[in-house]
TIVO-2410 file (N, C-alpha, C; in nm, 3 decimals):
# residues 156
REC num residu      c1      c2      c3 atome chaine
REC   1      M   1.110  -0.209  -1.415     N      A
REC   1      M   1.240  -0.244  -1.359    CA      A
REC   1      M   1.313  -0.117  -1.317     C      A
REC   2      R   1.368  -0.123  -1.200     N      A
REC   2      R   1.461  -0.018  -1.156    CA      A
REC   2      R   1.591  -0.091  -1.131     C      A
REC   3      L   1.667  -0.107  -1.239     N      A
REC   3      L   1.786  -0.192  -1.237    CA      A
REC   3      L   1.883  -0.155  -1.125     C      A
REC   4      E   1.909  -0.026  -1.112     N      A
REC   4      E   2.009   0.016  -1.013    CA      A
REC   4      E   1.964  -0.006  -0.869     C      A
REC   5      Y   1.833  -0.031  -0.848     N      A
REC   5      Y   1.782  -0.059  -0.714    CA      A
REC   5      Y   1.745  -0.206  -0.697     C      A
REC   6      F   1.773  -0.286  -0.798     N      A
REC   6      F   1.743  -0.429  -0.796    CA      A
REC   6      F   1.594  -0.456  -0.776     C      A
REC   7      E   1.509  -0.366  -0.825     N      A
REC   7      E   1.365  -0.389  -0.827    CA      A
REC   7      E   1.332  -0.437  -0.968     C      A
REC   8      M   1.332  -0.567  -0.987     N      A
REC   8      M   1.324  -0.624  -1.120    CA      A
REC   8      M   1.181  -0.651  -1.167     C      A
REC   9      I   1.093  -0.685  -1.076     N      A
REC   9      I   0.956  -0.724  -1.111    CA      A
REC   9      I   0.865  -0.603  -1.106     C      A
REC  10      D   0.795  -0.577  -1.217     N      A
REC  10      D   0.700  -0.466  -1.222    CA      A
REC  10      D   0.560  -0.508  -1.180     C      A
REC  11      A   0.522  -0.632  -1.211     N      A
REC  11      A   0.387  -0.677  -1.176    CA      A
REC  11      A   0.382  -0.829  -1.173     C      A
REC  12      V   0.307  -0.880  -1.078     N      A
REC  12      V   0.273  -1.023  -1.079    CA      A
REC  12      V   0.142  -1.033  -1.157     C      A
REC  13      T   0.142  -1.116  -1.261     N      A
REC  13      T   0.025  -1.126  -1.348    CA      A
REC  13      T  -0.058  -1.251  -1.322     C      A
REC  14      R   0.003  -1.351  -1.256     N      A
REC  14      R  -0.071  -1.475  -1.227    CA      A
REC  14      R  -0.003  -1.544  -1.109     C      A
REC  15      F  -0.086  -1.599  -1.021     N      A
REC  15      F  -0.036  -1.678  -0.909    CA      A
REC  15      F  -0.131  -1.796  -0.889     C      A
REC  16      D  -0.075  -1.916  -0.886     N      A
REC  16      D  -0.154  -2.037  -0.865    CA      A
REC  16      D  -0.092  -2.113  -0.748     C      A
REC  17      R  -0.152  -2.097  -0.632     N      A
REC  17      R  -0.097  -2.159  -0.510    CA      A
REC  17      R  -0.092  -2.311  -0.521     C      A
REC  18      E  -0.201  -2.371  -0.570     N      A
REC  18      E  -0.205  -2.518  -0.577    CA      A
REC  18      E  -0.104  -2.575  -0.675     C      A
REC  19      A  -0.085  -2.509  -0.789     N      A
REC  19      A   0.012  -2.556  -0.888    CA      A
REC  19      A   0.154  -2.512  -0.854     C      A
REC  20      G   0.168  -2.419  -0.758     N      A
REC  20      G   0.300  -2.369  -0.722    CA      A
REC  20      G   0.365  -2.293  -0.836     C      A
REC  21      R   0.287  -2.199  -0.896     N      A
REC  21      R   0.336  -2.125  -1.012    CA      A
REC  21      R   0.309  -1.975  -0.996     C      A
REC  22      I   0.397  -1.898  -1.056     N      A
REC  22      I   0.379  -1.754  -1.061    CA      A
REC  22      I   0.421  -1.705  -1.199     C      A
REC  23      E   0.356  -1.600  -1.245     N      A
REC  23      E   0.395  -1.534  -1.369    CA      A
REC  23      E   0.407  -1.386  -1.337     C      A
REC  24      A   0.508  -1.323  -1.395     N      A
REC  24      A   0.534  -1.183  -1.366    CA      A
REC  24      A   0.578  -1.110  -1.492     C      A
REC  25      L   0.575  -0.979  -1.484     N      A
REC  25      L   0.613  -0.891  -1.593    CA      A
REC  25      L   0.726  -0.801  -1.546     C      A
REC  26      A   0.823  -0.781  -1.635     N      A
REC  26      A   0.932  -0.688  -1.607    CA      A
REC  26      A   0.957  -0.607  -1.734     C      A
REC  27      R   0.951  -0.476  -1.721     N      A
REC  27      R   0.976  -0.388  -1.835    CA      A
REC  27      R   1.115  -0.326  -1.819     C      A
REC  28      V   1.202  -0.353  -1.915     N      A
REC  28      V   1.337  -0.299  -1.911    CA      A
REC  28      V   1.328  -0.149  -1.943     C      A
REC  29      P   1.386  -0.064  -1.859     N      A
REC  29      P   1.379   0.080  -1.886    CA      A
REC  29      P   1.457   0.117  -2.011     C      A
REC  30      M   1.420   0.228  -2.070     N      A
REC  30      M   1.492   0.277  -2.187    CA      A
REC  30      M   1.630   0.331  -2.148     C      A
REC  31      E   1.638   0.384  -2.027     N      A
REC  31      E   1.766   0.438  -1.979    CA      A
REC  31      E   1.792   0.389  -1.838     C      A
REC  32      S   1.918   0.361  -1.811     N      A
REC  32      S   1.961   0.319  -1.677    CA      A
REC  32      S   2.111   0.337  -1.667     C      A
REC  33      P   2.162   0.374  -1.550     N      A
REC  33      P   2.307   0.381  -1.533    CA      A
REC  33      P   2.377   0.249  -1.566     C      A
REC  34      V   2.306   0.137  -1.551     N      A
REC  34      V   2.363   0.006  -1.582    CA      A
REC  34      V   2.409   0.002  -1.728     C      A
REC  35      F   2.334   0.065  -1.816     N      A
REC  35      F   2.365   0.060  -1.959    CA      A
REC  35      F   2.488   0.143  -1.997     C      A
REC  36      E   2.526   0.236  -1.910     N      A
REC  36      E   2.642   0.320  -1.941    CA      A
REC  36      E   2.769   0.238  -1.954     C      A
REC  37      G   2.778   0.129  -1.881     N      A
REC  37      G   2.898   0.047  -1.887    CA      A
REC  37      G   2.875  -0.089  -1.949     C      A
REC  38      H   2.749  -0.122  -1.974     N      A
REC  38      H   2.718  -0.257  -2.026    CA      A
REC  38      H   2.623  -0.247  -2.143     C      A
REC  39      F   2.661  -0.215  -2.253     N      A
REC  39      F   2.792  -0.174  -2.303    CA      A
REC  39      F   2.777  -0.037  -2.366     C      A
REC  40      P   2.880   0.048  -2.362     N      A
REC  40      P   2.869   0.180  -2.424    CA      A
REC  40      P   2.829   0.167  -2.571     C      A
REC  41      E   2.727   0.243  -2.609     N      A
REC  41      E   2.675   0.244  -2.746    CA      A
REC  41      E   2.605   0.115  -2.787     C      A
REC  42      H   2.599   0.016  -2.700     N      A
REC  42      H   2.527  -0.110  -2.729    CA      A
REC  42      H   2.472  -0.164  -2.597     C      A
REC  43      P   2.368  -0.098  -2.540     N      A
REC  43      P   2.319  -0.134  -2.406    CA      A
REC  43      P   2.252  -0.272  -2.403     C      A
REC  44      L   2.294  -0.352  -2.307     N      A
REC  44      L   2.237  -0.485  -2.284    CA      A
REC  44      L   2.215  -0.506  -2.136     C      A
REC  45      V   2.108  -0.577  -2.101     N      A
REC  45      V   2.085  -0.615  -1.962    CA      A
REC  45      V   2.185  -0.726  -1.928     C      A
REC  46      P   2.265  -0.707  -1.823     N      A
REC  46      P   2.361  -0.812  -1.785    CA      A
REC  46      P   2.290  -0.942  -1.746     C      A
REC  47      G   2.352  -1.054  -1.779     N      A
REC  47      G   2.297  -1.185  -1.746    CA      A
REC  47      G   2.271  -1.201  -1.597     C      A
REC  48      V   2.355  -1.141  -1.515     N      A
REC  48      V   2.335  -1.153  -1.370    CA      A
REC  48      V   2.205  -1.085  -1.328     C      A
REC  49      L   2.164  -0.979  -1.399     N      A
REC  49      L   2.037  -0.914  -1.365    CA      A
REC  49      L   1.918  -0.994  -1.418     C      A
REC  50      L   1.937  -1.066  -1.528     N      A
REC  50      L   1.832  -1.158  -1.572    CA      A
REC  50      L   1.815  -1.271  -1.472     C      A
REC  51      T   1.927  -1.319  -1.419     N      A
REC  51      T   1.921  -1.422  -1.314    CA      A
REC  51      T   1.851  -1.367  -1.191     C      A
REC  52      E   1.882  -1.244  -1.154     N      A
REC  52      E   1.816  -1.180  -1.040    CA      A
REC  52      E   1.666  -1.166  -1.065     C      A
REC  53      T   1.627  -1.137  -1.187     N      A
REC  53      T   1.485  -1.126  -1.222    CA      A
REC  53      T   1.414  -1.258  -1.199     C      A
REC  54      M   1.476  -1.369  -1.243     N      A
REC  54      M   1.417  -1.501  -1.219    CA      A
REC  54      M   1.415  -1.532  -1.070     C      A
REC  55      A   1.519  -1.492  -0.998     N      A
REC  55      A   1.525  -1.517  -0.853    CA      A
REC  55      A   1.417  -1.438  -0.780     C      A
REC  56      Q   1.392  -1.315  -0.823     N      A
REC  56      Q   1.288  -1.236  -0.755    CA      A
REC  56      Q   1.149  -1.293  -0.780     C      A
REC  57      A   1.121  -1.332  -0.904     N      A
REC  57      A   0.990  -1.395  -0.931    CA      A
REC  57      A   0.975  -1.521  -0.848     C      A
REC  58      S   1.081  -1.601  -0.843     N      A
REC  58      S   1.079  -1.724  -0.762    CA      A
REC  58      S   1.064  -1.691  -0.614     C      A
REC  59      G   1.132  -1.587  -0.570     N      A
REC  59      G   1.124  -1.547  -0.430    CA      A
REC  59      G   0.983  -1.506  -0.390     C      A
REC  60      Y   0.915  -1.432  -0.477     N      A
REC  60      Y   0.776  -1.394  -0.448    CA      A
REC  60      Y   0.686  -1.517  -0.447     C      A
REC  61      L   0.715  -1.613  -0.533     N      A
REC  61      L   0.640  -1.739  -0.531    CA      A
REC  61      L   0.657  -1.809  -0.397     C      A
REC  62      V   0.780  -1.820  -0.350     N      A
REC  62      V   0.807  -1.887  -0.223    CA      A
REC  62      V   0.746  -1.809  -0.107     C      A
REC  63      L   0.760  -1.676  -0.108     N      A
REC  63      L   0.700  -1.594  -0.003    CA      A
REC  63      L   0.550  -1.618   0.008     C      A
REC  64      A   0.481  -1.614  -0.106     N      A
REC  64      A   0.336  -1.634  -0.105    CA      A
REC  64      A   0.301  -1.777  -0.063     C      A
REC  65      H   0.378  -1.872  -0.113     N      A
REC  65      H   0.355  -2.013  -0.077    CA      A
REC  65      H   0.367  -2.033   0.074     C      A
REC  66      L   0.462  -1.966   0.136     N      A
REC  66      L   0.485  -1.978   0.280    CA      A
REC  66      L   0.402  -1.879   0.361     C      A
REC  67      G   0.314  -1.804   0.296     N      A
REC  67      G   0.230  -1.709   0.368    CA      A
REC  67      G   0.309  -1.597   0.434     C      A
REC  68      F   0.421  -1.562   0.377     N      A
REC  68      F   0.509  -1.457   0.430    CA      A
REC  68      F   0.555  -1.486   0.573     C      A
REC  69      R   0.563  -1.614   0.606     N      A
REC  69      R   0.612  -1.651   0.740    CA      A
REC  69      R   0.764  -1.662   0.743     C      A
REC  70      Q   0.825  -1.682   0.626     N      A
REC  70      Q   0.970  -1.692   0.619    CA      A
REC  70      Q   1.018  -1.622   0.492     C      A
REC  71      M   1.145  -1.581   0.494     N      A
REC  71      M   1.206  -1.510   0.383    CA      A
REC  71      M   1.297  -1.606   0.305     C      A
REC  72      P   1.280  -1.613   0.173     N      A
REC  72      P   1.371  -1.695   0.094    CA      A
REC  72      P   1.497  -1.615   0.055     C      A
REC  73      F   1.612  -1.674   0.078     N      A
REC  73      F   1.739  -1.613   0.039    CA      A
REC  73      F   1.804  -1.701  -0.066     C      A
REC  74      L   1.841  -1.642  -0.178     N      A
REC  74      L   1.902  -1.717  -0.288    CA      A
REC  74      L   2.033  -1.780  -0.242     C      A
REC  75      M   2.044  -1.909  -0.265     N      A
REC  75      M   2.165  -1.982  -0.224    CA      A
REC  75      M   2.238  -2.046  -0.341     C      A
REC  76      G   2.167  -2.069  -0.451     N      A
REC  76      G   2.234  -2.134  -0.562    CA      A
REC  76      G   2.158  -2.118  -0.692     C      A
REC  77      V   2.233  -2.117  -0.800     N      A
REC  77      V   2.177  -2.109  -0.934    CA      A
REC  77      V   2.239  -2.223  -1.014     C      A
REC  78      D   2.154  -2.308  -1.069     N      A
REC  78      D   2.201  -2.422  -1.147    CA      A
REC  78      D   2.142  -2.416  -1.287     C      A
REC  79      K   2.217  -2.468  -1.380     N      A
REC  79      K   2.171  -2.485  -1.519    CA      A
REC  79      K   2.119  -2.356  -1.581     C      A
REC  80      A   2.182  -2.245  -1.550     N      A
REC  80      A   2.141  -2.117  -1.608    CA      A
REC  80      A   2.181  -2.113  -1.755     C      A
REC  81      R   2.087  -2.068  -1.837     N      A
REC  81      R   2.112  -2.056  -1.981    CA      A
REC  81      R   2.057  -1.923  -2.029     C      A
REC  82      F   2.133  -1.859  -2.115     N      A
REC  82      F   2.092  -1.733  -2.177    CA      A
REC  82      F   2.091  -1.756  -2.327     C      A
REC  83      R   1.978  -1.731  -2.389     N      A
REC  83      R   1.962  -1.766  -2.530    CA      A
REC  83      R   1.968  -1.647  -2.625     C      A
REC  84      S   1.955  -1.527  -2.571     N      A
REC  84      S   1.956  -1.408  -2.656    CA      A
REC  84      S   1.990  -1.287  -2.570     C      A
REC  85      F   2.004  -1.173  -2.636     N      A
REC  85      F   2.034  -1.049  -2.566    CA      A
REC  85      F   1.906  -0.974  -2.534     C      A
REC  86      V   1.913  -0.891  -2.431     N      A
REC  86      V   1.799  -0.809  -2.390    CA      A
REC  86      V   1.845  -0.664  -2.385     C      A
REC  87      G   1.775  -0.580  -2.457     N      A
REC  87      G   1.810  -0.438  -2.460    CA      A
REC  87      G   1.703  -0.353  -2.395     C      A
REC  88      P   1.724  -0.222  -2.396     N      A
REC  88      P   1.628  -0.128  -2.338    CA      A
REC  88      P   1.491  -0.140  -2.405     C      A
REC  89      G   1.387  -0.124  -2.325     N      A
REC  89      G   1.250  -0.124  -2.376    CA      A
REC  89      G   1.185  -0.261  -2.388     C      A
REC  90      A   1.259  -0.366  -2.363     N      A
REC  90      A   1.202  -0.502  -2.374    CA      A
REC  90      A   1.100  -0.527  -2.264     C      A
REC  91      E   0.993  -0.598  -2.298     N      A
REC  91      E   0.894  -0.641  -2.200    CA      A
REC  91      E   0.915  -0.790  -2.178     C      A
REC  92      L   0.950  -0.826  -2.057     N      A
REC  92      L   0.985  -0.965  -2.025    CA      A
REC  92      L   0.874  -1.032  -1.947     C      A
REC  93      R   0.848  -1.156  -1.980     N      A
REC  93      R   0.752  -1.240  -1.908    CA      A
REC  93      R   0.831  -1.345  -1.832     C      A
REC  94      I   0.807  -1.352  -1.703     N      A
REC  94      I   0.880  -1.446  -1.618    CA      A
REC  94      I   0.782  -1.547  -1.562     C      A
REC  95      E   0.821  -1.672  -1.567     N      A
REC  95      E   0.743  -1.780  -1.507    CA      A
REC  95      E   0.833  -1.856  -1.412     C      A
REC  96      A   0.777  -1.894  -1.298     N      A
REC  96      A   0.852  -1.975  -1.203    CA      A
REC  96      A   0.759  -2.080  -1.144     C      A
REC  97      S   0.815  -2.196  -1.118     N      A
REC  97      S   0.738  -2.304  -1.056    CA      A
REC  97      S   0.816  -2.359  -0.938     C      A
REC  98      L   0.742  -2.394  -0.835     N      A
REC  98      L   0.801  -2.448  -0.713    CA      A
REC  98      L   0.822  -2.598  -0.732     C      A
REC  99      E   0.947  -2.641  -0.723     N      A
REC  99      E   0.981  -2.781  -0.742    CA      A
REC  99      E   0.995  -2.855  -0.609     C      A
REC 100      H   1.036  -2.783  -0.504     N      A
REC 100      H   1.055  -2.844  -0.372    CA      A
REC 100      H   1.043  -2.736  -0.264     C      A
REC 101      D   0.982  -2.774  -0.154     N      A
REC 101      D   0.977  -2.688  -0.036    CA      A
REC 101      D   0.980  -2.778   0.086     C      A
REC 102      G   1.079  -2.761   0.170     N      A
REC 102      G   1.085  -2.838   0.293    CA      A
REC 102      G   1.222  -2.832   0.356     C      A
REC 103      S   1.228  -2.859   0.484     N      A
REC 103      S   1.354  -2.862   0.560    CA      A
REC 103      S   1.432  -2.731   0.548     C      A
REC 104      G   1.360  -2.620   0.535     N      A
REC 104      G   1.425  -2.489   0.530    CA      A
REC 104      G   1.482  -2.453   0.393     C      A
REC 105      Y   1.442  -2.527   0.291     N      A
REC 105      Y   1.491  -2.499   0.155    CA      A
REC 105      Y   1.375  -2.500   0.056     C      A
REC 106      A   1.392  -2.425  -0.050     N      A
REC 106      A   1.296  -2.426  -0.160    CA      A
REC 106      A   1.375  -2.428  -0.290     C      A
REC 107      V   1.321  -2.497  -0.389     N      A
REC 107      V   1.383  -2.504  -0.521    CA      A
REC 107      V   1.278  -2.465  -0.624     C      A
REC 108      T   1.317  -2.380  -0.716     N      A
REC 108      T   1.227  -2.338  -0.824    CA      A
REC 108      T   1.295  -2.358  -0.959     C      A
REC 109      K   1.212  -2.363  -1.061     N      A
REC 109      K   1.258  -2.353  -1.199    CA      A
REC 109      K   1.195  -2.226  -1.254     C      A
REC 110      A   1.275  -2.145  -1.321     N      A
REC 110      A   1.224  -2.019  -1.372    CA      A
REC 110      A   1.271  -1.997  -1.515     C      A
REC 111      A   1.193  -1.919  -1.588     N      A
REC 111      A   1.226  -1.888  -1.727    CA      A
REC 111      A   1.178  -1.747  -1.760     C      A
REC 112      I   1.249  -1.685  -1.852     N      A
REC 112      I   1.212  -1.553  -1.904    CA      A
REC 112      I   1.186  -1.566  -2.053     C      A
REC 113      R   1.078  -1.502  -2.097     N      A
REC 113      R   1.045  -1.498  -2.241    CA      A
REC 113      R   1.034  -1.352  -2.284     C      A
REC 114      H   1.068  -1.330  -2.409     N      A
REC 114      H   1.052  -1.198  -2.470    CA      A
REC 114      H   0.991  -1.219  -2.607     C      A
REC 115      D   0.880  -1.153  -2.633     N      A
REC 115      D   0.806  -1.173  -2.759    CA      A
REC 115      D   0.776  -1.320  -2.783     C      A
REC 116      G   0.745  -1.393  -2.675     N      A
REC 116      G   0.708  -1.533  -2.685    CA      A
REC 116      G   0.824  -1.629  -2.702     C      A
REC 117      K   0.945  -1.577  -2.712     N      A
REC 117      K   1.061  -1.663  -2.734    CA      A
REC 117      K   1.141  -1.682  -2.605     C      A
REC 118      P   1.192  -1.804  -2.582     N      A
REC 118      P   1.274  -1.827  -2.462    CA      A
REC 118      P   1.398  -1.738  -2.462     C      A
REC 119      L   1.424  -1.680  -2.348     N      A
REC 119      L   1.537  -1.588  -2.335    CA      A
REC 119      L   1.639  -1.639  -2.235     C      A
REC 120      A   1.589  -1.689  -2.121     N      A
REC 120      A   1.678  -1.738  -2.015    CA      A
REC 120      A   1.599  -1.834  -1.927     C      A
REC 121      D   1.671  -1.927  -1.865     N      A
REC 121      D   1.608  -2.016  -1.767    CA      A
REC 121      D   1.714  -2.067  -1.670     C      A
REC 122      A   1.667  -2.111  -1.555     N      A
REC 122      A   1.758  -2.159  -1.450    CA      A
REC 122      A   1.680  -2.234  -1.343     C      A
REC 123      E   1.753  -2.314  -1.268     N      A
REC 123      E   1.702  -2.373  -1.145    CA      A
REC 123      E   1.762  -2.292  -1.031     C      A
REC 124      L   1.678  -2.256  -0.934     N      A
REC 124      L   1.722  -2.169  -0.826    CA      A
REC 124      L   1.694  -2.235  -0.691     C      A
REC 125      R   1.791  -2.224  -0.601     N      A
REC 125      R   1.777  -2.281  -0.467    CA      A
REC 125      R   1.776  -2.168  -0.365     C      A
REC 126      F   1.685  -2.181  -0.269     N      A
REC 126      F   1.669  -2.080  -0.165    CA      A
REC 126      F   1.677  -2.143  -0.026     C      A
REC 127      R   1.730  -2.070   0.068     N      A
REC 127      R   1.723  -2.105   0.209    CA      A
REC 127      R   1.610  -2.021   0.265     C      A
REC 128      T   1.514  -2.085   0.332     N      A
REC 128      T   1.403  -2.011   0.392    CA      A
REC 128      T   1.427  -2.001   0.541     C      A
REC 129      M   1.414  -1.879   0.593     N      A
REC 129      M   1.442  -1.856   0.735    CA      A
REC 129      M   1.362  -1.737   0.784     C      A
REC 130      P   1.357  -1.717   0.914     N      A
REC 130      P   1.282  -1.603   0.966    CA      A
REC 130      P   1.332  -1.472   0.906     C      A
REC 131      F   1.240  -1.377   0.891     N      A
REC 131      F   1.276  -1.246   0.839    CA      A
REC 131      F   1.377  -1.179   0.931     C      A
REC 132      P   1.483  -1.123   0.877     N      A
REC 132      P   1.571  -1.039   0.960    CA      A
REC 132      P   1.493  -0.918   1.010     C      A
REC 133      P   1.531  -0.864   1.124     N      A
REC 133      P   1.460  -0.746   1.177    CA      A
REC 133      P   1.451  -0.634   1.072     C      A
REC 134      G   1.329  -0.584   1.055     N      A
REC 134      G   1.308  -0.471   0.966    CA      A
REC 134      G   1.283  -0.506   0.820     C      A
REC 135      L   1.292  -0.632   0.780     N      A
REC 135      L   1.275  -0.667   0.639    CA      A
REC 135      L   1.133  -0.709   0.604     C      A
REC 136      D   1.056  -0.754   0.700     N      A
REC 136      D   0.920  -0.801   0.674    CA      A
REC 136      D   0.834  -0.692   0.612     C      A
REC 137      A   0.828  -0.575   0.674     N      A
REC 137      A   0.741  -0.467   0.625    CA      A
REC 137      A   0.779  -0.421   0.483     C      A
REC 138      P   0.906  -0.397   0.453     N      A
REC 138      P   0.938  -0.356   0.315    CA      A
REC 138      P   0.906  -0.465   0.211     C      A
REC 139      M   0.923  -0.590   0.246     N      A
REC 139      M   0.891  -0.698   0.153    CA      A
REC 139      M   0.740  -0.705   0.129     C      A
REC 140      R   0.662  -0.689   0.233     N      A
REC 140      R   0.516  -0.687   0.217    CA      A
REC 140      R   0.473  -0.566   0.133     C      A
REC 141      A   0.534  -0.452   0.156     N      A
REC 141      A   0.500  -0.332   0.080    CA      A
REC 141      A   0.532  -0.352  -0.069     C      A
REC 142      R   0.646  -0.410  -0.099     N      A
REC 142      R   0.683  -0.433  -0.239    CA      A
REC 142      R   0.588  -0.536  -0.302     C      A
REC 143      A   0.556  -0.643  -0.230     N      A
REC 143      A   0.463  -0.744  -0.281    CA      A
REC 143      A   0.326  -0.682  -0.309     C      A
REC 144      R   0.283  -0.594  -0.221     N      A
REC 144      R   0.155  -0.524  -0.240    CA      A
REC 144      R   0.164  -0.435  -0.365     C      A
REC 145      N   0.275  -0.365  -0.381     N      A
REC 145      N   0.294  -0.272  -0.492    CA      A
REC 145      N   0.294  -0.342  -0.628     C      A
REC 146      I   0.345  -0.463  -0.636     N      A
REC 146      I   0.350  -0.535  -0.764    CA      A
REC 146      I   0.227  -0.623  -0.787     C      A
REC 147      G   0.132  -0.618  -0.695     N      A
REC 147      G   0.005  -0.688  -0.714    CA      A
REC 147      G   0.000  -0.832  -0.667     C      A
REC 148      L   0.101  -0.876  -0.594     N      A
REC 148      L   0.100  -1.016  -0.548    CA      A
REC 148      L  -0.018  -1.043  -0.456     C      A
REC 149      F  -0.047  -0.953  -0.365     N      A
REC 149      F  -0.156  -0.976  -0.270    CA      A
REC 149      F  -0.293  -0.972  -0.338     C      A
REC 150      D  -0.303  -0.902  -0.451     N      A
REC 150      D  -0.429  -0.902  -0.526    CA      A
REC 150      D  -0.461  -1.042  -0.577     C      A
REC 151      L  -0.359  -1.121  -0.606     N      A
REC 151      L  -0.377  -1.255  -0.660    CA      A
REC 151      L  -0.367  -1.363  -0.553     C      A
REC 152      A  -0.280  -1.344  -0.456     N      A
REC 152      A  -0.255  -1.448  -0.356    CA      A
REC 152      A  -0.326  -1.424  -0.224     C      A
REC 153      G  -0.380  -1.304  -0.206     N      A
REC 153      G  -0.438  -1.269  -0.078    CA      A
REC 153      G  -0.330  -1.221   0.016     C      A
REC 154      E  -0.364  -1.125   0.099     N      A
REC 154      E  -0.265  -1.071   0.193    CA      A
REC 154      E  -0.263  -1.154   0.319     C      A
REC 155      P  -0.145  -1.208   0.353     N      A
REC 155      P  -0.135  -1.292   0.473    CA      A
REC 155      P  -0.144  -1.207   0.600     C      A
REC 156      A  -0.177  -1.274   0.708     N      A
REC 156      A  -0.189  -1.206   0.838    CA      A
REC 156      A  -0.054  -1.162   0.888     C      A
***
């Protein structure tokens, strides 16, 4: 995780196109400017960044499902729950499943676990649309870097 750059996913560990599922890994850094203010002397990953982590895993799921033909943009978060705190050094496991895809929208359910215990979960809604100019190549590069194409195959 590079919290200050919103690069939350370190690796995609499993992708199942037919089941519409993805699993990913995120390692919370020991140090980050985010922790300086959240909270001094008691560093915690903000809930909004945990939500972003679930959104990114879900986004990679939608990207791979759509063959990188369209970009998913987060439009809504429903039923978000946080069950515990996350501090520096935690290794997080993220799972997301595709619940709906069609008419320019995608819906996922995502969850984060730490040491096998539920940490956070949410339903996420995305608007899928053509890539804005210049965003396709960096998204493909990041997907390649985290191993998504190793599991899902690199689209044309």
